[in-house]
N, C-alpha and C positions, 0 to 999 in steps of 0.2 A: 387453816391454810397452811400450809407448805413452807418452807424456805425458800423454794423454787417457785410457788406461787406467787407469795409476795415479791419475789424478784421480779416476774412477766409481769405483774401489775404496775411495777415501778417503772421498767422500761415505756410499757403503755403509755403512760401518765407523763412520762419525759418526752415521748414522741409525739403527744398530742399537742404539749406545751413548744415542742419546736416547730412544730407545725402552724401554730398561730402564729410564732413569733414571724414564720416565713410569710404569712399571710398578711401582716400587718406591715413587714418589710415591704413587702410588694406592692401593697394600696398607697404606702407613702411614697414608693418610687412612682406609682403612675398618678396621684398625684402631683407631684411636681413636674411632671412630664404634662399636664392637662393641655389642651390647646387654648388658646389666648380667647378670651371676652373681649367681643369688638365693643370699641367707643361708639358714640354718635357720630362721632366726624369720620370713622372707620368704612360703619353702615353706609352714610352716605357717600365716601370715596367709592364703596363699591358698587352702587347702585348707579352713581355717575360714568362711572367705567362702563357697567353692559350696555349703559343706555347707547353707548357709541359703538355697540361691537353687533355682530350678528346674531340673530334667534335671542333679539333686546327683551322681547315680550316672554318668552320662555324662561330666560334664565333671570331676569327680574322677579316673577312667579316663584319661580323655583327655592330662590335664596330667600324670599319673604314667608315661604310656606314654613321651612325648617326654622325661620326667626320666629315668626309669631306664633307658630303651634309646637316648637319646640319638638319636632322629629327628629328621629335617628336618621341618618344617610339609607339606613335601607328600607327604612318606611317610606322616606320620600321615593325613594327610587321605583317601591313597589304599588304606589297609588296609581290608580286608574279613573277614567271621569265617571264609572259607575259608584265610585266610592264617596264622590264630592258632590255629585249633582243629584237633585231629587226628581220627582215625576215631572215636575214642570219645568226641570233643565235651571233651576236655581241651585244655588249653593247650600250645600247643607249646614245647620248650626253644628251639628256633631257629626264626626267621622267615625264609624267602626272600623278597626283594624285586626284581620284574621291573625290567628296564631303563625301563618305563615309570612304574614308582613311584618312582624314583629320580631324584637330580639330575643322574647322568652317563648315559653312555651303557650301562653296564654292570649288571647286578643284584647282590646282594650278600646276605648272610647276618647278622640283627641276632640275637645270643642275647639269651635272655630269661632274667632272675634270677629265682631262688624267690618274691622278693619281689613283682615284677612278675607272674607266673603266680597268684599269689593274688587281687593286686586284678583282674586280667582275669578270672578264675575267677568271681569275684563277681560284676562286672559283665555277663559272660554270662548268669550265673541272672538277673539282676535285668533285663536288656534282652535276653533272648532274640531269637534271629533269625529272620523269615519264609523268608527264603532263604539257602542258605549263602554264595551270592554277594552277599548286601546289603553295605553298607559297615559297619565295623564300628561307627565313630561317625556315627550319623544325625546331621540337622541340621533344625531345626522347618520350613524354608522348602523345603529338598527331603528328607524322610524316606527317599526312595528312593535316591539318588543321593549322600546325604551333601555332605560339605565340600568345599570345592575351595580350592587354596592362599590365594587372595586371602581367603574368606571367613573361613578358618580363623586367619589375620594377623589381620583384624578383631576377631573373637573377642577374642583374646590380647591386642589393643590396650586392648579396652574392659575386659578382665577386671583386666590388672594398673593401669590407672586408678584403677578402683574398690577396688582394694585398695589405693591411696596409694605404687605401688613405679615410682618414676619410673625413667626410661631401661630399663626393661624392654620385650622384643618376645617376637612367637613364636620368637625364636632363644635366647630365655634358660634354658629349659628344658634344650635340649642344650648349650649353652657352661656351665652349672650342672653337669650332670653329669659333662662332660669335668673340669673344676676339682676337682670333689671326689675323683676317682677320682685323677689326680692328686696331690692332697692327700694321698691314703692311701698313696702311694708307688708306684701302677702306673705305668710304664716309658712314656716316649713312645713307642715303638714298639709296645707292645701296644694304647696309645690308637690310634694311626693305624690300626690293623687292625680295633679293634673301630667306629670311626667311620667306618672306609671310604674316607679320605683318599688320594687318591693321592702326595701329596706330606707329608713329615712337618713342613715347616715351616707349614704349614696346621693341623694340629694344634697346635703350639706358637703360633701364634698362638690358639686359641681357649682357653688355658689364661690364666687370671686369676692373678697373682701375689699374694696380698694377706700383712699383717704377720703372721697368723698361720703361712703357710707358710715365712717367714722365720725367724720363731722357733725354730719344730721343726725349720730346715736347721742352724740355727749351734750348736743343744744337739746337733748329730751330731758335733762337733769334739771 
């Protein structure tokens, strides 16, 4: 290899190293600005608030769907009745999301707990569909097409603000669900699969370590 060639390789390696450092810095910055993980008291505050407002059935079901199924805001906005109901009109135990409904380029399966199935069944009884292809969660301005990612993000911004919960956003229900499962001893590998993360480091970044978790950990010694 010529001197010129060695110099080119050196520059390339330096650029790769610089890029990696930049990515790590960006990841650290993003992690420091992650949405707040909601406490049990704050979750109850949200549910109590929506119960007193218009569209209470929709808002409760929508919030708990994002919390219990750990959905991204885009995925929640994209849900249709056909996605969650089986041929008998009952809530499915598993919801398949297409690539268009998810964040990435692949579809994925969302597991539905018994608790969430009961919530969604009550919602479907209270708010029945006109067409099975209707959006599961309607919006006042767009009743047929429902929410999109932007309008649902705005909704959660105002919801948490009205509930007096600082630092929370549309990503808080997903982070809260993941952290709660981690607190109950669910392994990161299982959480990675449930959350449909490509990298386990992404899942680890979602988990908010708090004092209660640390106290439980040291009691295991």
